[in-house]
PDB file with one MODEL, atoms N, CA, C and O in Angstrom:
MODEL        1
ATOM      1  N   MET A   1       0.819  -1.187   0.000  1.00  0.00           N
ATOM      2  CA  MET A   1       0.000   0.000   0.000  1.00  0.00           C
ATOM      3  C   MET A   1       0.865   1.255   0.000  1.00  0.00           C
ATOM      4  O   MET A   1       0.533   2.249  -0.645  1.00  0.00           O
ATOM      5  N   MET A   2       1.990   1.199   0.737  1.00  0.00           N
ATOM      6  CA  MET A   2       2.863   2.369   0.831  1.00  0.00           C
ATOM      7  C   MET A   2       3.446   2.726  -0.537  1.00  0.00           C
ATOM      8  O   MET A   2       3.570   3.905  -0.867  1.00  0.00           O
ATOM      9  N   ARG A   3       3.809   1.707  -1.342  1.00  0.00           N
ATOM     10  CA  ARG A   3       4.333   1.966  -2.685  1.00  0.00           C
ATOM     11  C   ARG A   3       3.296   2.682  -3.542  1.00  0.00           C
ATOM     12  O   ARG A   3       3.630   3.574  -4.322  1.00  0.00           O
ATOM     13  N   PHE A   4       2.053   2.287  -3.393  1.00  0.00           N
ATOM     14  CA  PHE A   4       0.985   2.925  -4.153  1.00  0.00           C
ATOM     15  C   PHE A   4       0.896   4.402  -3.795  1.00  0.00           C
ATOM     16  O   PHE A   4       0.771   5.251  -4.678  1.00  0.00           O
ATOM     17  N   ILE A   5       0.959   4.710  -2.506  1.00  0.00           N
ATOM     18  CA  ILE A   5       0.878   6.101  -2.051  1.00  0.00           C
ATOM     19  C   ILE A   5       2.074   6.896  -2.561  1.00  0.00           C
ATOM     20  O   ILE A   5       1.915   8.026  -3.023  1.00  0.00           O
ATOM     21  N   GLN A   6       3.264   6.319  -2.484  1.00  0.00           N
ATOM     22  CA  GLN A   6       4.455   7.003  -2.974  1.00  0.00           C
ATOM     23  C   GLN A   6       4.375   7.229  -4.482  1.00  0.00           C
ATOM     24  O   GLN A   6       4.758   8.291  -4.974  1.00  0.00           O
ATOM     25  N   GLY A   7       3.882   6.243  -5.207  1.00  0.00           N
ATOM     26  CA  GLY A   7       3.716   6.386  -6.650  1.00  0.00           C
ATOM     27  C   GLY A   7       2.720   7.484  -6.989  1.00  0.00           C
ATOM     28  O   GLY A   7       2.922   8.250  -7.932  1.00  0.00           O
ATOM     29  N   TYR A   8       1.650   7.555  -6.219  1.00  0.00           N
ATOM     30  CA  TYR A   8       0.637   8.584  -6.437  1.00  0.00           C
ATOM     31  C   TYR A   8       1.218   9.968  -6.150  1.00  0.00           C
ATOM     32  O   TYR A   8       0.978  10.912  -6.903  1.00  0.00           O
ATOM     33  N   GLN A   9       1.979  10.091  -5.068  1.00  0.00           N
ATOM     34  CA  GLN A   9       2.605  11.370  -4.739  1.00  0.00           C
ATOM     35  C   GLN A   9       3.573  11.798  -5.832  1.00  0.00           C
ATOM     36  O   GLN A   9       3.598  12.963  -6.229  1.00  0.00           O
ATOM     37  N   THR A  10       4.364  10.859  -6.314  1.00  0.00           N
ATOM     38  CA  THR A  10       5.309  11.160  -7.387  1.00  0.00           C
ATOM     39  C   THR A  10       4.573  11.624  -8.629  1.00  0.00           C
ATOM     40  O   THR A  10       5.000  12.569  -9.293  1.00  0.00           O
ATOM     41  N   SER A  11       3.475  10.967  -8.943  1.00  0.00           N
ATOM     42  CA  SER A  11       2.672  11.354 -10.101  1.00  0.00           C
ATOM     43  C   SER A  11       2.135  12.775  -9.950  1.00  0.00           C
ATOM     44  O   SER A  11       2.150  13.552 -10.904  1.00  0.00           O
ATOM     45  N   LEU A  12       1.665  13.110  -8.763  1.00  0.00           N
ATOM     46  CA  LEU A  12       1.163  14.465  -8.519  1.00  0.00           C
ATOM     47  C   LEU A  12       2.267  15.509  -8.665  1.00  0.00           C
ATOM     48  O   LEU A  12       2.065  16.558  -9.276  1.00  0.00           O
ATOM     49  N   TYR A  13       3.436  15.211  -8.096  1.00  0.00           N
ATOM     50  CA  TYR A  13       4.554  16.145  -8.211  1.00  0.00           C
ATOM     51  C   TYR A  13       4.973  16.327  -9.665  1.00  0.00           C
ATOM     52  O   TYR A  13       5.231  17.448 -10.104  1.00  0.00           O
ATOM     53  N   ASN A  14       5.040  15.237 -10.404  1.00  0.00           N
ATOM     54  CA  ASN A  14       5.405  15.325 -11.820  1.00  0.00           C
ATOM     55  C   ASN A  14       4.388  16.149 -12.595  1.00  0.00           C
ATOM     56  O   ASN A  14       4.757  16.957 -13.447  1.00  0.00           O
ATOM     57  N   SER A  15       3.129  15.949 -12.305  1.00  0.00           N
ATOM     58  CA  SER A  15       2.077  16.694 -12.986  1.00  0.00           C
ATOM     59  C   SER A  15       2.212  18.197 -12.717  1.00  0.00           C
ATOM     60  O   SER A  15       2.127  19.005 -13.642  1.00  0.00           O
ATOM     61  N   LYS A  16       2.419  18.563 -11.467  1.00  0.00           N
ATOM     62  CA  LYS A  16       2.591  19.973 -11.118  1.00  0.00           C
ATOM     63  C   LYS A  16       3.859  20.543 -11.751  1.00  0.00           C
ATOM     64  O   LYS A  16       3.881  21.695 -12.182  1.00  0.00           O
ATOM     65  N   PHE A  17       4.908  19.731 -11.803  1.00  0.00           N
ATOM     66  CA  PHE A  17       6.158  20.145 -12.409  1.00  0.00           C
ATOM     67  C   PHE A  17       5.960  20.418 -13.902  1.00  0.00           C
ATOM     68  O   PHE A  17       6.422  21.438 -14.414  1.00  0.00           O
ATOM     69  N   PHE A  18       5.273  19.508 -14.601  1.00  0.00           N
ATOM     70  CA  PHE A  18       4.969  19.707 -16.018  1.00  0.00           C
ATOM     71  C   PHE A  18       4.166  20.987 -16.222  1.00  0.00           C
ATOM     72  O   PHE A  18       4.466  21.776 -17.117  1.00  0.00           O
ATOM     73  N   GLN A  19       3.151  21.190 -15.397  1.00  0.00           N
ATOM     74  CA  GLN A  19       2.307  22.377 -15.529  1.00  0.00           C
ATOM     75  C   GLN A  19       3.117  23.656 -15.378  1.00  0.00           C
ATOM     76  O   GLN A  19       2.923  24.608 -16.134  1.00  0.00           O
ATOM     77  N   SER A  20       4.023  23.685 -14.405  1.00  0.00           N
ATOM     78  CA  SER A  20       4.812  24.897 -14.184  1.00  0.00           C
ATOM     79  C   SER A  20       5.766  25.150 -15.345  1.00  0.00           C
ATOM     80  O   SER A  20       5.985  26.299 -15.728  1.00  0.00           O
ATOM     81  N   ILE A  21       6.332  24.091 -15.905  1.00  0.00           N
ATOM     82  CA  ILE A  21       7.235  24.260 -17.050  1.00  0.00           C
ATOM     83  C   ILE A  21       6.472  24.740 -18.275  1.00  0.00           C
ATOM     84  O   ILE A  21       6.909  25.659 -18.969  1.00  0.00           O
ATOM     85  N   LEU A  22       5.328  24.112 -18.537  1.00  0.00           N
ATOM     86  CA  LEU A  22       4.579  24.469 -19.737  1.00  0.00           C
ATOM     87  C   LEU A  22       3.939  25.850 -19.635  1.00  0.00           C
ATOM     88  O   LEU A  22       3.713  26.500 -20.656  1.00  0.00           O
ATOM     89  N   SER A  23       3.645  26.304 -18.431  1.00  0.00           N
ATOM     90  CA  SER A  23       3.002  27.612 -18.282  1.00  0.00           C
ATOM     91  C   SER A  23       4.014  28.754 -18.207  1.00  0.00           C
ATOM     92  O   SER A  23       3.636  29.915 -18.368  1.00  0.00           O
ATOM     93  N   ASP A  24       5.274  28.455 -17.969  1.00  0.00           N
ATOM     94  CA  ASP A  24       6.308  29.485 -17.880  1.00  0.00           C
ATOM     95  C   ASP A  24       6.763  29.850 -19.288  1.00  0.00           C
ATOM     96  O   ASP A  24       7.404  29.045 -19.964  1.00  0.00           O
ATOM     97  N   GLU A  25       6.439  31.047 -19.725  1.00  0.00           N
ATOM     98  CA  GLU A  25       6.746  31.449 -21.098  1.00  0.00           C
ATOM     99  C   GLU A  25       8.239  31.631 -21.340  1.00  0.00           C
ATOM    100  O   GLU A  25       8.684  31.600 -22.487  1.00  0.00           O
ATOM    101  N   SER A  26       9.010  31.817 -20.289  1.00  0.00           N
ATOM    102  CA  SER A  26      10.455  31.993 -20.464  1.00  0.00           C
ATOM    103  C   SER A  26      11.163  30.669 -20.723  1.00  0.00           C
ATOM    104  O   SER A  26      12.322  30.647 -21.137  1.00  0.00           O
ATOM    105  N   MET A  27      10.450  29.552 -20.475  1.00  0.00           N
ATOM    106  CA  MET A  27      11.040  28.242 -20.720  1.00  0.00           C
ATOM    107  C   MET A  27      10.640  27.757 -22.111  1.00  0.00           C
ATOM    108  O   MET A  27       9.745  28.314 -22.746  1.00  0.00           O
ATOM    109  N   LYS A  28      11.307  26.729 -22.560  1.00  0.00           N
ATOM    110  CA  LYS A  28      11.049  26.198 -23.898  1.00  0.00           C
ATOM    111  C   LYS A  28      10.148  24.975 -23.870  1.00  0.00           C
ATOM    112  O   LYS A  28      10.317  24.069 -24.686  1.00  0.00           O
ATOM    113  N   GLY A  29       9.210  24.932 -22.960  1.00  0.00           N
ATOM    114  CA  GLY A  29       8.281  23.805 -22.901  1.00  0.00           C
ATOM    115  C   GLY A  29       8.959  22.519 -22.498  1.00  0.00           C
ATOM    116  O   GLY A  29       9.790  22.509 -21.590  1.00  0.00           O
ATOM    117  N   MET A  30       8.615  21.435 -23.163  1.00  0.00           N
ATOM    118  CA  MET A  30       9.104  20.114 -22.794  1.00  0.00           C
ATOM    119  C   MET A  30      10.607  19.964 -23.001  1.00  0.00           C
ATOM    120  O   MET A  30      11.242  19.159 -22.319  1.00  0.00           O
ATOM    121  N   GLU A  31      11.184  20.720 -23.923  1.00  0.00           N
ATOM    122  CA  GLU A  31      12.636  20.648 -24.107  1.00  0.00           C
ATOM    123  C   GLU A  31      13.344  21.029 -22.810  1.00  0.00           C
ATOM    124  O   GLU A  31      14.333  20.401 -22.432  1.00  0.00           O
ATOM    125  N   SER A  32      12.845  22.048 -22.136  1.00  0.00           N
ATOM    126  CA  SER A  32      13.426  22.465 -20.857  1.00  0.00           C
ATOM    127  C   SER A  32      13.274  21.370 -19.821  1.00  0.00           C
ATOM    128  O   SER A  32      14.185  21.121 -19.031  1.00  0.00           O
ATOM    129  N   TYR A  33      12.132  20.723 -19.824  1.00  0.00           N
ATOM    130  CA  TYR A  33      11.905  19.641 -18.860  1.00  0.00           C
ATOM    131  C   TYR A  33      12.911  18.523 -19.059  1.00  0.00           C
ATOM    132  O   TYR A  33      13.511  18.042 -18.098  1.00  0.00           O
ATOM    133  N   TYR A  34      13.097  18.110 -20.304  1.00  0.00           N
ATOM    134  CA  TYR A  34      14.011  17.008 -20.580  1.00  0.00           C
ATOM    135  C   TYR A  34      15.446  17.390 -20.223  1.00  0.00           C
ATOM    136  O   TYR A  34      16.196  16.565 -19.701  1.00  0.00           O
ATOM    137  N   GLU A  35      15.830  18.641 -20.504  1.00  0.00           N
ATOM    138  CA  GLU A  35      17.171  19.099 -20.144  1.00  0.00           C
ATOM    139  C   GLU A  35      17.349  19.096 -18.625  1.00  0.00           C
ATOM    140  O   GLU A  35      18.374  18.639 -18.119  1.00  0.00           O
ATOM    141  N   LEU A  36      16.357  19.604 -17.904  1.00  0.00           N
ATOM    142  CA  LEU A  36      16.424  19.652 -16.451  1.00  0.00           C
ATOM    143  C   LEU A  36      16.446  18.248 -15.859  1.00  0.00           C
ATOM    144  O   LEU A  36      17.217  17.968 -14.941  1.00  0.00           O
ATOM    145  N   ARG A  37      15.603  17.371 -16.383  1.00  0.00           N
ATOM    146  CA  ARG A  37      15.555  15.994 -15.891  1.00  0.00           C
ATOM    147  C   ARG A  37      16.899  15.306 -16.089  1.00  0.00           C
ATOM    148  O   ARG A  37      17.373  14.595 -15.203  1.00  0.00           O
ATOM    149  N   GLU A  38      17.508  15.515 -17.239  1.00  0.00           N
ATOM    150  CA  GLU A  38      18.813  14.911 -17.520  1.00  0.00           C
ATOM    151  C   GLU A  38      19.872  15.454 -16.554  1.00  0.00           C
ATOM    152  O   GLU A  38      20.689  14.692 -16.037  1.00  0.00           O
ATOM    153  N   ARG A  39      19.858  16.750 -16.315  1.00  0.00           N
ATOM    154  CA  ARG A  39      20.825  17.360 -15.396  1.00  0.00           C
ATOM    155  C   ARG A  39      20.635  16.843 -13.969  1.00  0.00           C
ATOM    156  O   ARG A  39      21.607  16.516 -13.288  1.00  0.00           O
ATOM    157  N   LEU A  40      19.374  16.771 -13.520  1.00  0.00           N
ATOM    158  CA  LEU A  40      19.097  16.257 -12.175  1.00  0.00           C
ATOM    159  C   LEU A  40      19.520  14.802 -12.031  1.00  0.00           C
ATOM    160  O   LEU A  40      20.080  14.407 -11.008  1.00  0.00           O
ATOM    161  N   PHE A  41      19.249  14.006 -13.066  1.00  0.00           N
ATOM    162  CA  PHE A  41      19.630  12.600 -13.037  1.00  0.00           C
ATOM    163  C   PHE A  41      21.148  12.454 -12.974  1.00  0.00           C
ATOM    164  O   PHE A  41      21.665  11.645 -12.203  1.00  0.00           O
ATOM    165  N   ASN A  42      21.857  13.230 -13.779  1.00  0.00           N
ATOM    166  CA  ASN A  42      23.316  13.164 -13.773  1.00  0.00           C
ATOM    167  C   ASN A  42      23.884  13.597 -12.426  1.00  0.00           C
ATOM    168  O   ASN A  42      24.832  12.990 -11.928  1.00  0.00           O
ATOM    169  N   ASP A  43      23.308  14.645 -11.832  1.00  0.00           N
ATOM    170  CA  ASP A  43      23.745  15.080 -10.502  1.00  0.00           C
ATOM    171  C   ASP A  43      23.505  13.983  -9.475  1.00  0.00           C
ATOM    172  O   ASP A  43      24.355  13.733  -8.620  1.00  0.00           O
ATOM    173  N   PHE A  44      22.352  13.330  -9.555  1.00  0.00           N
ATOM    174  CA  PHE A  44      22.041  12.247  -8.629  1.00  0.00           C
ATOM    175  C   PHE A  44      23.032  11.103  -8.778  1.00  0.00           C
ATOM    176  O   PHE A  44      23.503  10.548  -7.785  1.00  0.00           O
ATOM    177  N   GLN A  45      23.349  10.752 -10.027  1.00  0.00           N
ATOM    178  CA  GLN A  45      24.291   9.659 -10.274  1.00  0.00           C
ATOM    179  C   GLN A  45      25.665   9.974  -9.699  1.00  0.00           C
ATOM    180  O   GLN A  45      26.335   9.094  -9.159  1.00  0.00           O
ATOM    181  N   LYS A  46      26.079  11.226  -9.816  1.00  0.00           N
ATOM    182  CA  LYS A  46      27.388  11.612  -9.290  1.00  0.00           C
ATOM    183  C   LYS A  46      27.418  11.502  -7.768  1.00  0.00           C
ATOM    184  O   LYS A  46      28.432  11.107  -7.192  1.00  0.00           O
ATOM    185  N   LYS A  47      26.316  11.849  -7.120  1.00  0.00           N
ATOM    186  CA  LYS A  47      26.251  11.814  -5.659  1.00  0.00           C
ATOM    187  C   LYS A  47      25.995  10.415  -5.119  1.00  0.00           C
ATOM    188  O   LYS A  47      26.328  10.129  -3.968  1.00  0.00           O
ATOM    189  N   HIS A  48      25.401   9.528  -5.937  1.00  0.00           N
ATOM    190  CA  HIS A  48      25.029   8.181  -5.490  1.00  0.00           C
ATOM    191  C   HIS A  48      25.518   7.133  -6.491  1.00  0.00           C
ATOM    192  O   HIS A  48      24.711   6.487  -7.159  1.00  0.00           O
ATOM    193  N   PRO A  49      26.839   6.967  -6.593  1.00  0.00           N
ATOM    194  CA  PRO A  49      27.340   5.987  -7.566  1.00  0.00           C
ATOM    195  C   PRO A  49      26.972   4.567  -7.151  1.00  0.00           C
ATOM    196  O   PRO A  49      26.881   4.242  -5.967  1.00  0.00           O
ATOM    197  N   ILE A  50      26.767   3.750  -8.151  1.00  0.00           N
ATOM    198  CA  ILE A  50      26.456   2.339  -7.911  1.00  0.00           C
ATOM    199  C   ILE A  50      27.776   1.583  -7.821  1.00  0.00           C
ATOM    200  O   ILE A  50      28.605   1.645  -8.729  1.00  0.00           O
ATOM    201  N   GLN A  51      27.955   0.880  -6.728  1.00  0.00           N
ATOM    202  CA  GLN A  51      29.177   0.118  -6.534  1.00  0.00           C
ATOM    203  C   GLN A  51      28.873  -1.350  -6.831  1.00  0.00           C
ATOM    204  O   GLN A  51      28.163  -2.021  -6.081  1.00  0.00           O
ATOM    205  N   VAL A  52      29.423  -1.823  -7.927  1.00  0.00           N
ATOM    206  CA  VAL A  52      29.205  -3.200  -8.343  1.00  0.00           C
ATOM    207  C   VAL A  52      30.305  -4.057  -7.712  1.00  0.00           C
ATOM    208  O   VAL A  52      31.487  -3.741  -7.847  1.00  0.00           O
ATOM    209  N   PRO A  53      29.929  -5.125  -7.031  1.00  0.00           N
ATOM    210  CA  PRO A  53      30.949  -5.973  -6.406  1.00  0.00           C
ATOM    211  C   PRO A  53      31.748  -6.744  -7.460  1.00  0.00           C
ATOM    212  O   PRO A  53      31.288  -6.956  -8.582  1.00  0.00           O
ATOM    213  N   ASP A  54      32.928  -7.148  -7.074  1.00  0.00           N
ATOM    214  CA  ASP A  54      33.770  -7.960  -7.942  1.00  0.00           C
ATOM    215  C   ASP A  54      33.160  -9.362  -8.020  1.00  0.00           C
ATOM    216  O   ASP A  54      33.138 -10.084  -7.023  1.00  0.00           O
ATOM    217  N   LEU A  55      32.671  -9.746  -9.189  1.00  0.00           N
ATOM    218  CA  LEU A  55      31.984 -11.025  -9.334  1.00  0.00           C
ATOM    219  C   LEU A  55      32.920 -12.209  -9.116  1.00  0.00           C
ATOM    220  O   LEU A  55      32.503 -13.240  -8.587  1.00  0.00           O
ATOM    221  N   ASP A  56      34.178 -12.069  -9.518  1.00  0.00           N
ATOM    222  CA  ASP A  56      35.133 -13.160  -9.287  1.00  0.00           C
ATOM    223  C   ASP A  56      35.268 -13.439  -7.794  1.00  0.00           C
ATOM    224  O   ASP A  56      35.308 -14.593  -7.367  1.00  0.00           O
ATOM    225  N   GLU A  57      35.336 -12.379  -7.015  1.00  0.00           N
ATOM    226  CA  GLU A  57      35.457 -12.530  -5.570  1.00  0.00           C
ATOM    227  C   GLU A  57      34.201 -13.195  -4.985  1.00  0.00           C
ATOM    228  O   GLU A  57      34.303 -14.052  -4.106  1.00  0.00           O
ATOM    229  N   LEU A  58      33.044 -12.806  -5.464  1.00  0.00           N
ATOM    230  CA  LEU A  58      31.800 -13.413  -4.981  1.00  0.00           C
ATOM    231  C   LEU A  58      31.731 -14.892  -5.349  1.00  0.00           C
ATOM    232  O   LEU A  58      31.304 -15.714  -4.538  1.00  0.00           O
ATOM    233  N   PHE A  59      32.149 -15.236  -6.569  1.00  0.00           N
ATOM    234  CA  PHE A  59      32.130 -16.633  -6.981  1.00  0.00           C
ATOM    235  C   PHE A  59      33.091 -17.474  -6.145  1.00  0.00           C
ATOM    236  O   PHE A  59      32.794 -18.620  -5.809  1.00  0.00           O
ATOM    237  N   GLN A  60      34.252 -16.893  -5.809  1.00  0.00           N
ATOM    238  CA  GLN A  60      35.218 -17.625  -4.976  1.00  0.00           C
ATOM    239  C   GLN A  60      34.636 -17.871  -3.590  1.00  0.00           C
ATOM    240  O   GLN A  60      34.818 -18.950  -3.024  1.00  0.00           O
ATOM    241  N   LYS A  61      33.947 -16.896  -3.045  1.00  0.00           N
ATOM    242  CA  LYS A  61      33.336 -17.063  -1.728  1.00  0.00           C
ATOM    243  C   LYS A  61      32.229 -18.111  -1.755  1.00  0.00           C
ATOM    244  O   LYS A  61      32.006 -18.818  -0.772  1.00  0.00           O
ATOM    245  N   ALA A  62      31.537 -18.205  -2.894  1.00  0.00           N
ATOM    246  CA  ALA A  62      30.431 -19.154  -3.012  1.00  0.00           C
ATOM    247  C   ALA A  62      30.906 -20.510  -3.528  1.00  0.00           C
ATOM    248  O   ALA A  62      30.111 -21.441  -3.649  1.00  0.00           O
ATOM    249  N   ASP A  63      32.198 -20.624  -3.830  1.00  0.00           N
ATOM    250  CA  ASP A  63      32.774 -21.866  -4.372  1.00  0.00           C
ATOM    251  C   ASP A  63      32.102 -22.284  -5.670  1.00  0.00           C
ATOM    252  O   ASP A  63      31.782 -23.457  -5.862  1.00  0.00           O
ATOM    253  N   LEU A  64      31.889 -21.317  -6.564  1.00  0.00           N
ATOM    254  CA  LEU A  64      31.290 -21.631  -7.881  1.00  0.00           C
ATOM    255  C   LEU A  64      32.347 -21.728  -8.956  1.00  0.00           C
ATOM    256  O   LEU A  64      32.025 -21.983 -10.116  1.00  0.00           O
TER     257      LEU A  64
ENDMDL
END
């Protein structure tokens, strides 16, 4: 149930975000949204890198 609520909240935020971008005449509509989304995603990736474990080491521990 909690995932449903979080998904609904995210949907509402996205909807409001789209509305503000599309209604702001100084922005370029959806192009601005895609540029901003890409920048935010890249910033997030830089702050939260995914650390992939060494598979050889895991296989040795599991005796595979």
